[in-house]
C-alpha positions in Angstrom: -73.6 40.5 -14.7 -70.9 37.8 -15.1 -68.1 40.7 -15.6 -69.2 42.0 -12.0 -69.1 38.5 -10.6 -65.6 38.0 -12.3 -64.5 41.3 -10.5 -65.9 39.7 -7.0 -64.4 36.5 -7.7 -61.0 38.3 -8.1 -61.3 40.5 -5.4 -62.0 37.7 -3.2 -58.9 35.8 -4.5 -56.6 38.9 -3.9 -58.1 39.2 -0.4 -57.4 35.7 0.4 -54.2 35.8 -0.9 -53.3 39.0 1.1 -54.8 37.4 4.2 -53.0 34.4 3.9 -49.7 36.2 3.3 -50.6 38.5 6.5 -51.0 35.0 8.3 -47.8 33.2 7.2 -45.5 36.4 7.8 -47.1 36.4 11.5 -46.8 32.5 12.0 -43.4 32.5 10.4 -41.8 36.1 10.9 -39.0 37.2 8.7 -35.6 38.3 10.1 -35.1 35.5 12.5 -35.3 35.2 16.3 -34.6 38.3 18.7 -33.6 38.4 22.3 -34.7 36.4 24.8 -37.4 37.4 27.0 -39.2 35.9 30.2 -42.8 35.4 30.3 -44.7 34.7 33.4 -47.8 32.3 33.1 -49.9 33.0 36.3 -52.2 30.4 37.5 -55.6 30.1 35.2 -54.2 32.5 33.0 -55.8 32.1 29.5 -54.3 31.8 26.2 -55.7 35.1 25.2 -54.0 36.8 28.2 -50.6 34.8 27.0 -51.3 36.2 23.6 -51.5 39.9 24.9 -48.2 39.5 27.0 -46.6 37.9 23.9 -47.4 40.6 21.9 -46.4 43.1 24.4 -42.7 41.5 24.9 -42.9 41.4 21.0 -42.6 37.6 21.0 -45.5 37.7 18.1 -46.6 40.5 16.1 -50.3 40.0 16.3 -52.6 38.6 18.9 -55.3 37.8 16.2 -53.2 35.8 14.1 -52.1 33.7 17.1 -55.8 33.3 18.2 -56.4 32.1 14.7 -53.5 29.9 14.7 -54.7 28.2 18.0 -58.4 27.6 16.6 -56.6 25.7 13.8 -53.8 24.0 15.3 -54.8 23.6 19.1 -53.9 25.8 21.9 -50.9 25.3 24.2 -51.7 23.7 27.7 -50.5 26.6 30.2 -48.5 25.6 33.0 -47.8 28.2 35.9 -44.1 29.4 35.9 -41.7 31.4 34.3 -40.7 30.9 30.5 -37.7 32.0 28.5 -38.5 32.7 24.8 -37.0 34.7 21.8 -38.7 37.8 20.5 -40.1 37.1 17.2 -40.6 33.4 17.5 -42.7 31.4 15.3 -46.1 30.2 16.4 -44.9 26.6 16.2 -42.1 27.5 18.6 -44.6 29.5 21.0 -46.5 26.3 21.2 -43.5 24.1 21.6 -42.4 26.3 24.8 -45.6 26.9 26.4 -46.7 23.3 26.0 -43.8 22.3 28.1 -42.8 23.0 31.6 -41.3 26.2 32.7 -37.7 26.6 31.7 -36.9 29.3 33.7 -36.6 29.8 37.6 -36.8 33.0 39.8 -35.1 34.1 43.2 -35.6 36.9 45.1 -32.9 38.9 46.9 -35.5 40.8 49.4 -33.6 43.5 51.8 -32.6 41.7 54.8 -31.6 38.6 53.3 -28.2 36.8 53.8 -26.4 35.4 50.7 -26.6 32.0 52.4 -30.3 32.5 52.4 -30.2 33.8 48.9 -27.8 30.7 47.6 -30.3 28.2 49.4 -33.2 29.6 47.4 -30.7 29.5 44.2 -30.3 25.8 45.1 -33.8 25.3 45.2 -34.9 26.8 42.0 -32.0 25.8 39.8 -30.1 22.9 41.6 -27.3 22.2 43.9 -24.6 22.5 41.0 -25.9 25.9 40.0 -25.8 26.8 43.5 -22.1 25.4 44.0 -21.1 27.4 40.8 -22.9 30.7 41.9 -20.5 30.4 45.3 -17.4 29.7 43.3 -18.4 32.7 40.7 -19.2 35.3 43.8 -15.8 34.2 45.2 -14.0 34.8 41.7 -15.9 38.2 41.4 -15.1 39.5 44.5 -11.5 40.6 43.5 -12.8 42.8 40.6 -15.8 44.3 42.7 -15.5 48.1 42.2 -16.7 48.7 45.9 -13.8 46.9 47.9 -10.0 47.5 48.0 -7.7 44.7 48.1 -7.5 45.0 52.0 -11.3 44.8 52.0 -11.3 41.8 49.9 -8.7 40.1 52.2 -10.9 40.7 55.3 -14.0 39.9 53.5 -12.6 36.6 52.3 -11.3 35.8 55.9 -14.3 36.6 57.9 -17.3 35.2 55.7 -18.1 32.3 53.1 -20.0 35.1 51.2 -17.3 38.0 50.5 -19.8 39.9 48.1 -22.3 40.0 51.0 -24.2 43.2 51.0 -23.0 44.0 47.2 -25.9 42.3 45.0 -29.0 44.2 44.2 -32.4 43.5 45.8 -35.4 42.3 43.6 -36.3 39.3 41.6 -33.6 37.6 39.3 -35.4 35.0 36.6 -32.7 32.6 35.9 -33.1 31.5 32.2 -32.2 28.2 30.7 -28.7 29.0 29.4 -27.8 31.5 32.0 -24.5 31.0 33.8 -23.9 31.4 37.3 -21.1 33.9 36.5 -23.8 36.1 34.5 -26.1 36.1 37.3 -23.6 37.1 39.8 -22.7 40.0 37.5 -26.2 41.1 37.1 -26.6 40.9 40.8 -23.5 43.2 41.2 -24.4 45.5 38.4 -28.1 46.2 39.8 -26.5 46.9 43.4 -24.4 49.5 41.9 -27.4 51.1 40.0 -29.7 51.1 43.2 -26.6 52.7 45.4 -26.0 55.2 42.7 -29.9 56.1 42.9 -29.4 56.7 46.5 -26.1 59.0 45.7 -23.6 56.6 46.7 -20.8 55.4 44.4 -17.7 53.4 44.8 -15.7 56.4 45.2 -18.2 58.1 47.7 -16.9 58.8 51.3 -19.4 60.2 53.7 -19.3 60.5 57.7 -15.5 59.4 57.5 -16.7 56.2 56.0 -15.6 54.3 52.8 -18.2 53.5 50.2 -17.9 50.0 51.1 -18.2 51.1 55.1 -21.3 53.0 54.3 -22.8 49.5 52.5 -21.8 47.7 55.8 -23.5 50.4 58.0 -26.4 50.3 55.7 -26.9 46.8 56.4 -27.2 47.3 59.9 -29.5 49.8 59.4 -31.4 47.3 57.5 -31.2 44.6 60.0 -31.7 46.6 63.0 -34.4 49.3 62.0 -36.5 46.6 59.7 -39.3 49.3 58.8 -38.1 52.2 56.8 -39.7 54.3 58.9 -36.9 53.5 61.7 -33.8 53.4 59.4 -33.0 57.2 59.3 -32.7 57.4 62.9 -31.1 54.1 63.2 -28.5 55.6 60.9 -28.0 58.5 63.0 -27.4 56.4 66.3 -24.7 54.2 64.3 -23.0 57.4 63.1 -23.0 59.0 66.3 -21.7 55.9 67.9 -18.9 55.7 65.5 -17.9 59.3 66.1 -17.8 58.9 69.7 -15.7 55.6 69.5 -18.5 53.7 71.3 -19.3 50.1 70.8 -21.9 49.6 68.5 -23.8 46.9 70.3 -25.9 45.7 67.3 -27.8 42.1 68.0 -28.1 41.7 64.4 -24.2 41.6 64.1 -24.1 39.0 66.6 -26.5 36.9 65.1 -25.0 36.9 61.8 -21.9 35.4 62.8 -24.0 32.7 64.2 -26.1 32.0 60.9 -29.2 33.3 62.6 -31.6 35.6 61.4 -33.5 37.2 64.1 -34.5 35.5 67.5 -33.3 36.3 71.1 -30.0 37.0 71.8 -28.6 35.2 74.8 -25.7 36.7 77.3 -23.8 33.5 76.0 -24.1 34.8 72.4 -22.9 38.3 73.6 -19.9 36.7 74.9 -18.9 34.9 71.6 -15.5 36.0 70.2 -16.2 36.7 66.4 -15.4 39.7 64.5 -18.9 40.6 64.0 -19.6 40.9 68.0 -20.0 44.5 67.8 -20.6 44.2 71.8 -16.8 43.2 71.9 -15.1 44.8 68.9 -15.2 48.4 68.0 -16.2 49.9 64.9 -18.2 48.4 62.0 -18.4 44.4 61.1 -15.8 43.3 58.5 -18.2 43.2 56.0 -22.1 43.9 55.2 -24.4 41.5 56.9 -27.4 41.4 54.4 -28.9 42.7 50.9 -29.8 46.1 51.5 -32.8 48.3 50.4 -32.7 51.9 49.0 -34.1 53.1 52.3 -31.0 51.6 54.4 -28.7 53.3 51.6 -30.8 56.8 51.8 -30.9 56.6 55.4 -26.9 56.2 56.0 -26.2 58.6 53.1 -28.2 61.4 54.9 -29.3 60.8 58.4 -31.3 63.3 60.1 -29.7 65.7 62.8 -29.9 64.2 66.3 -27.8 63.5 69.5 -29.4 59.6 69.5 -27.2 56.9 70.8 -29.8 54.5 71.8 -32.9 52.8 70.5 -35.3 49.9 71.2 -38.4 48.4 69.9 -41.4 49.6 72.4 -44.3 48.5 70.5 -45.5 44.8 68.3 -46.0 47.5 65.4 -42.5 47.9 65.0 -42.4 51.5 66.8 -39.0 52.3 68.0 -38.1 54.7 70.9 -35.0 56.7 70.6 -32.7 58.2 73.4 -29.8 60.4 74.2 -28.9 58.8 77.5 -28.7 55.6 79.0 -30.8 56.2 81.4 -33.7 57.2 79.0 -32.7 54.0 77.4 -33.6 51.8 80.3 -36.8 53.6 80.8 -38.0 52.8 77.3 -36.6 49.2 77.8 -38.8 49.2 81.0 -41.7 50.4 78.8 -41.1 47.8 76.0 -41.0 45.0 78.9 -44.3 46.4 80.5 -45.9 45.6 77.1 -44.1 42.3 76.4 -41.8 43.3 74.2 -38.6 42.4 75.8 
């Protein structure tokens, strides 16, 4: 019996040592910290849910070991927000980060937003100093954009405060505690290039007699005028048809862009305003894109459907548009819209 009891004690001791080694190797992982990742803590999220996120992002190696650690040393008090932390972090480091306030911010480049609106988001999220640095980095990066010729750069710089308008990818961007404004600008440009490539447009693409940059300009007008993806293909065709015929585009969104407005009623006085973006007064496209573009708008301008449409107008509050080949048809559609309280 004594021999059996001794073996049990030895086995228990070995098991305890192995358990201790396993726990310590998780609490203080070997190999040093890895890449930085961003973890989003939602309102009401539990420490167990956080542990699953951390394991999925390779911040910790074991959710069980982490839960044991928190039962001994206490759980972090979670505040909703975005947290940047390195992979392969110790449990002490995890507690330190998540016991603090969120250390990362997020901005959203939704299709249809202007960079003026994006910069306002950045200012609110990361502060005015970072926003000013972002503005400077944008202007500096313009001269290196693969989408713009030297002439495009000169035209953009002369006509807008945001020369990279339309050339930054849509989606969410997390601004980490150590991110520079220049790196954020570069990430936004790189994402746009990937998104455009997914729609079949690269910096060397030439379609419908338009350069790649001009295609982005046209796509941005499609974005603002079509608004809903279902409308965008035919809107793109109207733009191409008007350009082919040398007609004025006569797009309200371009007038509003120059006035710093996003939507709303366009008055007769606005239509007479002399700006390079007033497509009621100037032939061709605007000097630059007028907003962040979606893949729907890029797809639409790359391959618009066949058709002779030259006009369109909103005829229903659900976003339905009517397209027509003649001005007489357009006037009839406008009367229909007016009868429905649209115009």
